[in-house]
C-alpha positions in Angstrom: 0.2 26.7 -28.2 -0.2 22.9 -27.0 -3.5 21.1 -26.2 -4.3 19.3 -23.5 -7.2 16.8 -23.2 -8.7 14.5 -20.9 -10.5 11.3 -21.5 -11.3 8.1 -20.0 -8.7 5.4 -19.9 -8.8 2.5 -21.6 -6.9 -1.1 -21.1 -4.2 -0.5 -24.1 -3.3 2.8 -22.3 -1.8 -0.1 -19.3 1.4 0.0 -20.7 1.8 3.7 -21.5 0.5 4.7 -17.9 2.8 2.2 -16.0 6.1 3.6 -18.2 4.9 7.2 -17.4 4.0 6.2 -13.7 7.9 4.6 -13.5 9.5 7.5 -14.8 7.1 10.0 -12.5 8.2 7.6 -9.5 11.7 7.5 -9.9 11.6 11.6 -10.0 9.7 11.8 -6.8 11.9 9.5 -5.0 15.1 11.4 -6.5 13.8 14.6 -5.8 13.1 13.5 -2.2 16.4 11.9 -2.1 15.2 8.7 -1.4 17.1 7.0 -4.0 21.0 6.4 -3.5 23.6 6.5 -5.9 23.6 2.9 -7.9 19.8 2.1 -6.9 18.3 3.4 -10.1 18.2 0.1 -11.4 16.0 -1.0 -8.1 13.5 1.0 -9.3 12.3 -0.9 -12.2 12.0 -4.2 -10.2 10.3 -2.8 -7.8 7.8 -1.4 -10.1 7.8 -5.1 -12.2 6.7 -6.4 -8.3 3.9 -4.2 -8.0 2.2 -4.1 -11.6 0.5 -7.0 -11.2 -1.5 -5.7 -8.7 -1.9 -2.3 -9.9 -3.0 -4.3 -13.8 -5.4 -6.1 -11.4 -7.0 -2.9 -9.7 -7.5 -1.2 -13.4 -9.1 -3.9 -14.9 -11.8 -4.1 -12.5 -15.1 -2.9 -14.2 -16.1 -0.1 -11.6 -12.7 1.3 -11.3 -12.1 5.3 -12.2 -9.0 5.8 -14.6 -9.0 9.1 -16.7 -5.7 10.0 -18.4 -4.5 13.7 -19.8 -2.8 14.3 -23.3 -1.1 16.8 -24.7 -0.3 17.0 -28.5 -1.2 13.6 -28.7 1.2 12.3 -25.9 0.4 10.8 -22.5 0.9 14.1 -19.6 -0.4 12.2 -17.0 -3.3 9.9 -15.3 -5.3 8.9 -12.3 -6.5 5.7 -11.3 -8.9 4.9 -8.4 -10.4 1.7 -7.1 -13.9 1.3 -5.7 -14.1 -1.1 -2.8 -17.9 -1.0 -1.6 -18.3 2.1 0.4 -14.8 3.4 -0.4 -12.7 4.9 -3.2 -9.1 4.4 -2.8 -6.9 6.5 -4.5 -4.3 3.6 -6.5 -1.9 6.0 -9.0 -2.0 9.7 -9.9 1.0 10.9 -11.7 2.3 13.6 -14.1 5.1 13.5 -16.6 8.1 14.8 -14.8 8.4 17.4 -18.0 4.9 18.5 -17.7 4.8 19.2 -13.6 3.8 22.1 -12.0 1.1 22.6 -14.2 -2.0 21.3 -12.4 -3.1 18.6 -14.5 -2.9 16.1 -11.2 -5.7 18.7 -9.9 -7.5 18.9 -13.4 -7.5 14.6 -13.2 -8.9 14.5 -9.5 -11.7 17.1 -10.7 -12.7 14.5 -13.3 -12.5 11.5 -11.4 -13.8 13.0 -8.1 -16.2 15.8 -9.2 -18.6 15.5 -6.2 -17.6 15.5 -2.4 -17.2 12.4 -0.8 -20.2 11.4 1.4 -21.2 9.2 3.9 -22.1 6.6 1.4 -19.1 6.9 -0.3 -15.8 8.2 1.0 -12.1 8.1 0.0 -8.6 6.7 1.3 -5.6 8.5 -0.4 -1.9 7.5 0.8 0.4 10.5 -0.1 4.0 11.5 0.5 4.1 14.4 2.8 5.2 17.6 0.7 2.8 20.6 1.3 1.5 20.6 -2.4 0.5 17.0 -2.3 -1.3 17.4 1.4 -2.9 20.5 -0.1 -4.2 18.9 -3.5 -5.6 15.9 -1.4 -7.3 17.9 1.4 -9.2 19.9 -1.5 -10.8 16.8 -2.6 -12.4 16.2 0.9 -9.9 13.9 2.5 -7.8 14.5 6.1 -4.7 13.2 7.2 -5.8 10.3 10.0 -2.2 8.7 10.4 1.3 8.4 9.4 2.6 5.8 6.9 5.9 4.8 7.5 8.3 2.6 5.5 10.5 0.5 7.9 13.3 -1.1 6.4 15.9 -3.2 8.0 19.6 -5.0 6.9 18.4 -8.8 6.6 21.4 -9.9 8.3 21.2 -7.4 11.3 17.8 -8.4 11.8 18.3 -12.3 12.2 21.1 -11.5 14.2 18.7 -9.4 16.4 16.5 -11.7 16.7 18.9 -14.5 17.6 19.2 -12.3 21.0 15.6 -12.1 21.8 15.0 -13.3 25.0 10.8 -12.5 25.2 8.0 -15.4 26.1 7.5 -17.9 23.4 5.6 -16.6 20.5 2.1 -18.0 19.3 2.2 -20.6 16.5 2.0 -19.5 13.4 0.2 -21.6 10.5 -0.2 -21.5 6.9 -3.8 -20.7 5.1 -5.6 -22.3 2.1 -6.4 -19.5 -0.4 -10.7 -20.1 0.6 -9.9 -19.9 4.5 -7.5 -17.2 4.1 -10.1 -14.7 2.2 -13.0 -16.4 4.9 -10.8 -14.5 7.7 -10.0 -11.5 6.1 -13.7 -10.7 5.0 -14.3 -11.2 9.0 -10.9 -9.1 10.0 -10.2 -6.4 7.9 -13.8 -4.6 7.6 -13.5 -3.7 11.6 -10.0 -2.5 11.2 -10.4 0.1 7.9 -13.9 0.4 7.9 -15.1 -0.9 4.3 -14.7 -4.4 2.4 -12.2 -5.6 0.0 -13.6 -8.9 -0.8 -11.9 -8.8 -4.7 -8.7 -7.5 -3.3 -8.0 -10.5 -1.2 -9.1 -13.1 -4.0 -6.6 -11.5 -5.9 -3.9 -12.0 -2.8 -5.1 -15.7 -2.4 -4.1 -16.4 -5.5 -0.7 -14.7 -5.6 0.3 -14.3 -2.2 0.4 -17.0 0.9 -1.3 -16.0 4.0 0.1 -16.6 7.4 -1.8 -16.8 11.1 -1.7 -17.1 14.0 -5.1 -18.8 15.4 -7.7 -18.8 18.7 -7.7 -22.5 20.0 -11.2 -21.9 21.2 -12.9 -20.7 18.3 -10.9 -21.6 15.5 -10.4 -18.2 14.1 -7.9 -16.5 12.9 -6.4 -13.9 15.8 -4.0 -12.4 13.1 -3.4 -12.7 9.3 -0.6 -11.7 7.0 -0.2 -11.7 3.1 3.6 -12.7 1.9 4.7 -12.9 -1.7 7.1 -15.4 -3.2 8.9 -12.1 -4.0 9.2 -10.8 -0.7 6.6 -8.4 -0.4 5.1 -8.5 3.0 1.5 -7.4 3.7 -1.4 -6.4 4.4 -1.7 -7.7 7.8 -4.3 -7.2 10.2 -5.3 -8.5 13.7 -7.7 -8.9 16.1 -6.1 -6.5 18.6 -2.9 -4.3 18.0 -0.8 -6.6 20.1 -1.8 -10.0 18.0 -0.6 -7.8 14.9 2.8 -8.5 16.0 3.6 -12.1 15.8 2.1 -12.7 12.5 4.3 -10.0 10.8 7.7 -10.9 12.9 7.0 -14.7 11.5 6.3 -13.4 7.8 9.7 -11.1 8.3 11.6 -14.7 9.3 10.1 -16.4 6.3 11.2 -14.1 3.8 14.6 -13.7 5.5 15.6 -16.9 5.8 13.8 -18.6 2.7 14.7 -15.7 0.5 17.6 -14.2 1.9 17.1 -10.8 0.4 19.9 -7.9 1.4 17.0 -5.9 3.3 13.2 -6.3 4.5 10.7 -3.8 4.3 6.9 -2.9 5.7 4.8 -0.3 5.8 3.3 0.6 9.0 0.7 3.4 10.3 2.2 5.5 13.0 -1.2 4.2 15.3 0.4 0.9 15.5 2.5 1.9 18.8 3.0 -2.4 19.7 4.2 -2.9 16.3 6.5 -0.1 15.8 8.0 -0.4 19.6 9.0 -4.0 18.5 10.3 -2.6 15.6 12.5 -0.4 17.0 13.8 -2.5 19.5 14.9 -4.7 15.8 16.9 -2.0 14.6 14.3 -1.0 12.0 14.6 2.8 10.6 11.9 5.1 8.5 12.6 5.1 4.9 10.6 7.3 4.4 7.3 9.3 6.0 4.0 9.8 4.6 0.0 10.4 5.4 -2.9 8.0 5.2 -5.7 10.5 4.2 -9.7 9.7 4.5 -12.7 11.7 4.4 -14.1 9.4 7.2 -12.4 8.2 10.2 -10.7 4.5 10.4 -11.5 2.8 13.1 -8.6 0.3 13.4 -5.4 1.4 12.0 -3.4 0.4 15.2 -3.9 -3.1 14.3 -3.6 -3.0 10.4 -0.6 -2.9 8.1 -1.1 -1.6 4.6 0.5 -3.4 1.4 2.7 -2.5 -1.7 2.7 -0.6 -4.1 2.5 1.9 -1.4 -0.1 3.6 -2.5 -2.9 1.3 -1.6 -4.2 0.9 1.7 
């Protein structure tokens, strides 16, 4: 008989859980038909880009990190980041060879032994499979919006942008890291209902911030982080309309300066103004998921999530 045990994760576990997460994530995407032939190598490169943020979140003092082991081997893990009044599920993976045995549920029972409350809510980004949605609703979260991975070929995107005859868009500026974090602290809580200053201080060290500014107040109307690897997001606007110009500027910057084959962004389905513009530019839905929460999230129509796609 095999023996399953659970314990708190340690820093020395990070390399092993990253490798398990890479395998499990690849298996999940193949199962859903999201990895075409010849794209296997891209999974590892994509994980390498996402790893610094996951490693940073895992290193926070108040992170919730549990691992499951069977016969001395890693069987699964859960990583939950704590942001003031909100827990966000960052990673929950079970080794493909041990899937379907309820290990994910047992991990969550240890990480979230109590029900969510008004003082401490929960957010999860989940693929839309019935088993996943049922699992998470048992832990106090409900779907509040769709979470779409939107993608477009860069060559086609630039052609479409060149043909647009819309009115002139607002000027976009680059902000210093300190100013960017300050503006994020002002705008983000009104959109997602909780504060994440340490997360944006991390982005200030690893990404550049583009902004559209209000001439009268001197404050940002729209913000978007962009990494040197072409990762776009998160982004936030004072209004849903304010989200669009700064996202387009980020797309233009990545498409023209880094010249990848494709560009991608994650969108809440509440973002009607943004999704309409992306539709007209030719973006398609690569895969759908759900944003789930134990409390209402007030302004997802003016917010764009980030990578990795499990983090709001």
